[in-house]
N, C-alpha and C positions, 0 to 999 in steps of 0.2 A: 807776714805770718798770719795764719787763720786764727780766729777767736773761737774757742771751743765752748759749746753750750752743753751743760750737763743735763741728763735726763733723770727719771726716777731711779733707774738702776744706779747703784753705787759704783762708779768708775771714774777714773781720771785719765787724761792724756799723759803721755810721757813728759816729764818736766823739761826736757831739752827743747820742747816745742813752745815754751813760754816766750812772750814778747821780750824785747830787750829790757824793759822795766820790771820784768818778773811776772806780769799778768799772764795767767795760763787759761783760765776758764771763768764762766759766769753761770749763775743759776744753781740748781740743786737745792739742798736744804741743809739744816744744821743738826741732823740726827746724830745720835751718838756713834752709830756705825760709820757714817760718812766722815765724821770728824776724825775718828780713829784711823781710818784708811788714809785720809789726807795727811795727817801728821806723820804717819809711818812712811809716807812717800816724800816727805819734805815739802808739803803744801799746806798753806794756812789761809783761812778766810779773812776778808776785810770788806766791810760794807761800803758802798757808795750809793747814797740815796736808799732806794728800796731793794737794790740788787746786791746779791752776794757775789763778791769777786774772790777768785782763788789765785794765790800767788806762790811763786817759787823763784825768788830772785837769784841772780848770779852776778857777783859772788854772794856768799852767805855770811852774815855777821854772827859770830859765835864766841863763846868763852869756854875754854877748857878750865875746869875748876882749879887745877893745880897752878894755873897761870894768873890767878887773881892778884891784882895790885891794890894795896890798901894805903891810902895817904897817911901821913903822920898825924894829921888832925883827927882822922877817923879812928886811928889806932888809939889815940888818947880818949876819944869818946867811948869806944868799946870798953876800955878799962874802967871807966867811971860808973858803969852799971846804972845809968840814968833810966834806961828803958828795960822793959820786960819783953822777951821774944818768945813767940809760940808758933807752932805749925798746925794748920788745919783746925784751928779753934773758932774761926769766924769767917768762913769762906764767903758767905753771902754778904756780910758787912764789907769785906774787902772789895768784892766785885762791884758792889753798890757805890762805894767811894771812888773806885776807878772810873765808874760811869759818870758820876756827877762832879768830880773835882774839876775846877777850872785850870786850864793849861795855857801857858803863854803861847800865843800864835795860833791857837786852835779855836774855831768858832763853835765846835760841837764835839760829839763823841761818836765813835763807831760802835760803841757798846750799846746796842739797842736792847729792848726788853727780850727779844728773841735770843739774842746773844747771851744775855744774862741767864735765861732759862737753860739754854743749851749747855753752858759750862757748869751750871749748878747741877744739871743731870750728870755730867761727867764726874763731878766731884762726888756725888752720891754713890757712883759706881767705882770710885777709887782711882779715876784717871786724871782728875784735876786736883791741884793742891794750892793752898794759900799759906803765906807767911805773914805774921802779924807783929806789929810793934806797939806796945802799950805804955802809957804813962799815967800813973795814978788811976788805973782801971779804965782809961779811955783809949780807944783805938786811934793812934796818931800816924800810922804809916803801914804800908804792906804791899804785897804783890801777889799775883796768881798766875798760874799757867797749867800746862798739861804735862804729866809725867808718864811716859811709857817705857818700860824696861829701864835701860841705863841712860836715857836721854830726857832732859827737861826742856820743854818748849815754853819760853817766857811769853806772856801775853801783855800784862799791864802792871803798873805800880802807881802808888799815890803817896803823897806826903802832906800832912797837915801841920807839921812842925819842921823846922830846918833839919835836914840830914836824916830824917826818919826813913825815907825810901832807900837811901844809901845804907842805912843801918840794917834794914830788912834784907837787902840784896846781899850784903856781906855775910850776915849770919846765916841766911838760907843757903848761900853757896857753900859755906862751911858745912852745913848740915847735909847737903847733897853729896859733897865730897866724901863725907863719912859713910854715906849710904851707898857709895860705889858708883855714883853717876859719873859718866865719862864726858858728857858734852852738854852745855847749856846753849840752846838756840835762841839768839837774840833777834833773829829775823833780818832786820835792816839796821843800817848804821845810825847810831846816836853818839854824840860827843860824850854824853853822860856815861854810857856803858864802855866806851873806848877808854875812859879814864881808869876803869877797873881791869883793863887788860883784854877786853873783847877785841877780836880782829876778824878781818875778812879771810875766808877760805873759798876756793873754787866750789861751785855747786857740785861738780863731779866728786870732789873729796867728801863733801857733806853727804851726798846720797850714797856714796860707797860705805860710809859709816852706818847709814840706815840699813843698807842691805845686809850688813853683818848681823844686825839685830832682828830684822824682819824679812828673811829671805823668801818666805812663802808669798808674801804680798807682792814682792817685786818680780816674782816669776809669773804672776797671773796675767793673762791677756786682758787688755782694756778696750771696751767698746765705747766709742765716742761719736758725737755729732759736731760738725763744725760749720761755721759761716765763713766763706772766703771773702776777701776784700775788706777786712776789718780796717 
């Protein structure tokens, strides 16, 4: 399969042309307009070194809010009201923690300063959201992602105390469900999110859902440049 190289014009190749691992294109930028077009087409960015890589994996890992599974221990924790939960009260703190938190098996982070700025810009325009978990006034867990229409695209979460990222995810999923969100995009498989009921669906099914919400974007022709022999 060819590797597509993005130009200054905001456009993406059809997602069915992605590599088997989901890699679709390289290059471009993280402008608000490009990010919104990407997410609306089922594409998300991920850095590798200095290069922006754009992905659309098949199958896609998603959670339907009504299917969330909550363990007995987490149900007990939720009843105890140990933590305070908020939405969109500390976006920059959340993304900063996601950027700097140490994760088992990871040597670094894909959240560069450019990524932080790009998603903060999305937040200021109302397209990105954060969920926060507090204890005694201290931010101890949270998550952030992109919300467009009735779909939330999860990006990253962090936890400074046991179960606080789980707490954030459960409470935020409940919040999104009440807001009428139909789908949470988890992007790629993790055992952690599988335990909450996230599951794989074919990319065709995922993009069909996107077309229901963004028909105009999916009908526009795409101009692309590609390199053969990747």
